[in-house]
C-alpha positions in Angstrom: 175.5 109.9 193.3 177.0 112.0 190.2 177.7 108.5 188.4 174.4 107.4 188.8 172.9 110.9 187.1 175.5 110.8 184.5 174.2 107.2 183.4 170.6 108.3 184.0 171.1 111.0 181.5 173.2 108.4 179.0 170.2 106.3 178.9 167.6 108.9 178.6 169.4 110.4 175.6 169.9 106.7 174.1 166.2 106.1 174.5 165.3 109.4 172.8 167.9 108.6 169.8 166.2 105.2 169.5 162.9 106.7 169.4 163.8 109.4 166.5 165.4 106.5 164.5 162.2 104.3 165.1 160.1 107.3 163.9 162.1 108.0 161.1 162.1 104.1 159.7 158.4 104.1 160.2 158.2 107.4 158.2 160.4 105.9 155.4 158.3 102.8 155.2 155.0 104.8 154.8 153.7 103.3 158.1 151.6 104.4 161.3 149.0 106.9 160.0 150.2 106.9 156.8 149.1 103.3 156.1 146.1 102.5 153.7 144.2 99.6 154.9 142.9 96.9 152.6 139.2 97.2 152.8 138.4 94.6 149.9 139.0 93.0 146.5 137.9 94.7 143.4 135.7 92.2 141.4 136.5 91.9 137.5 134.5 93.7 135.1 134.2 94.2 131.4 132.4 97.5 130.3 132.3 99.6 127.3 134.5 102.7 126.7 133.6 105.9 124.9 135.4 104.5 121.9 133.1 101.4 121.7 136.0 99.1 122.9 135.6 96.8 126.2 137.6 97.5 129.0 138.3 94.9 131.9 139.8 95.2 135.4 142.9 93.5 134.0 143.3 96.4 131.3 143.7 98.9 134.3 145.9 96.7 136.7 149.1 97.8 137.8 148.4 101.5 138.5 146.7 103.1 141.2 143.4 104.0 140.2 140.8 106.1 141.4 137.1 104.8 140.4 133.9 107.0 140.4 130.0 106.0 139.6 128.2 108.9 138.0 125.5 109.6 135.5 125.7 112.3 133.1 122.1 113.8 133.7 123.1 114.1 137.4 122.1 117.8 138.5 124.5 118.2 141.4 127.1 115.9 142.7 128.5 114.1 139.8 129.6 117.2 137.7 131.0 118.7 140.7 132.9 115.5 141.5 134.2 115.1 138.1 135.4 118.7 138.1 137.6 117.8 141.2 139.0 114.7 139.5 139.7 117.0 136.5 141.7 119.3 139.1 143.4 116.2 140.3 144.2 115.0 136.7 146.0 118.7 136.1 148.3 117.7 139.2 149.2 114.2 138.1 149.8 115.4 134.6 152.1 117.9 135.7 154.3 115.6 137.6 154.1 113.0 134.7 152.1 110.2 136.4 149.0 110.5 134.8 148.5 107.4 132.5 151.5 106.1 133.5 151.3 105.1 137.2 147.8 106.2 138.0 144.4 106.3 136.1 141.0 107.3 136.8 137.9 105.1 135.9 134.3 106.8 136.0 131.6 104.3 135.4 127.9 105.4 134.4 125.1 103.4 136.0 122.4 105.1 133.3 123.2 102.9 130.1 119.8 104.3 128.6 120.5 107.6 128.6 124.4 107.5 128.9 125.2 106.6 125.4 128.9 106.8 124.5 128.3 110.0 123.1 126.6 111.6 125.6 129.6 110.4 128.2 132.2 111.7 125.7 130.4 115.2 125.8 130.2 114.9 129.4 133.8 114.1 129.8 134.9 116.6 127.5 133.1 119.5 129.5 136.1 118.8 132.1 138.8 118.4 129.7 139.5 114.6 130.5 142.7 113.3 129.4 141.9 110.1 127.8 145.3 108.6 128.2 144.7 108.0 131.8 140.9 108.6 132.2 138.5 106.0 131.5 134.6 106.7 131.0 132.8 103.5 131.2 129.2 102.2 130.6 127.5 98.9 131.0 124.5 96.6 132.0 122.8 98.7 134.7 122.4 95.8 137.1 126.0 94.8 136.6 127.3 98.1 137.3 124.8 98.2 140.6 126.4 95.0 141.7 130.2 96.1 140.9 129.6 99.6 142.7 127.9 97.9 145.9 130.0 94.7 146.1 133.3 96.2 145.5 132.9 99.9 146.5 130.0 100.0 149.1 128.1 102.3 146.5 124.4 102.0 146.6 122.8 102.9 143.7 118.7 103.9 143.8 116.4 104.8 141.3 116.2 103.7 137.5 116.2 105.8 134.2 112.4 106.6 134.7 113.3 108.7 137.8 116.3 110.5 139.2 119.0 108.4 140.8 120.1 108.7 144.0 123.9 107.4 145.1 126.5 107.1 147.5 128.9 109.8 146.2 132.1 107.9 147.0 135.5 108.0 145.5 137.2 104.5 145.5 140.9 104.3 145.8 142.5 101.0 144.3 145.8 99.9 144.2 147.8 98.1 141.4 146.8 94.7 142.8 142.9 95.4 142.6 142.6 95.9 146.3 140.3 98.9 147.7 142.4 100.8 150.1 140.5 104.0 150.5 136.8 105.4 149.9 136.4 108.9 150.0 133.2 111.1 150.5 133.5 113.8 147.8 131.2 116.1 149.3 133.9 116.7 152.1 135.5 119.4 150.2 137.3 120.5 153.3 139.5 117.0 153.5 138.9 115.5 150.0 140.9 117.9 147.6 142.7 117.5 144.6 145.9 117.5 146.3 144.6 114.7 148.8 143.5 112.5 146.3 146.8 113.1 144.2 148.7 112.3 147.2 146.7 109.1 147.9 147.3 107.8 144.6 151.0 108.5 144.7 151.3 106.4 148.2 149.9 103.4 145.7 151.6 104.2 142.5 154.1 101.3 141.2 156.9 103.8 140.8 
């Protein structure tokens, strides 16, 4: 009887030890709840940067990226979200990963009003570090298609009216796969710290 009890406790302790070991392995491999699913593939693009140079998807490949669609005359969500991205930028600059392992890509869908000069003025308001932050513009329909097909971001309206658009931030891994879509209006959960942490999970180093 005592022998059976002793073995019972031995097996229980062994099971607990194995369970803890498995938990630590899962944590170290960044699995379980921390794993970021592959949502889709980001299609190629060629868009104009504020310095007049063409930037393609391949130019940003190899780094974890946050992608955001905006227009400079936006009266509400775009400036607020860009400010949050600038706060995220500051966190990543401090740890040395910004521009090295992670980047931001902000894409305007209002090329008529968003000239290179207008976009740079907008970006400078938020102290954008151009070493790791692209501000791009291009043909409106091309950008609409990129936003919808690759990032599930629908854009309504045109340059004659105010735009309406989904205020989402896309998380892209170094292999150009979409790994997260975050509602920038969810300020309780989507914070600069959260975004910086999501990028670091996918950063190459």
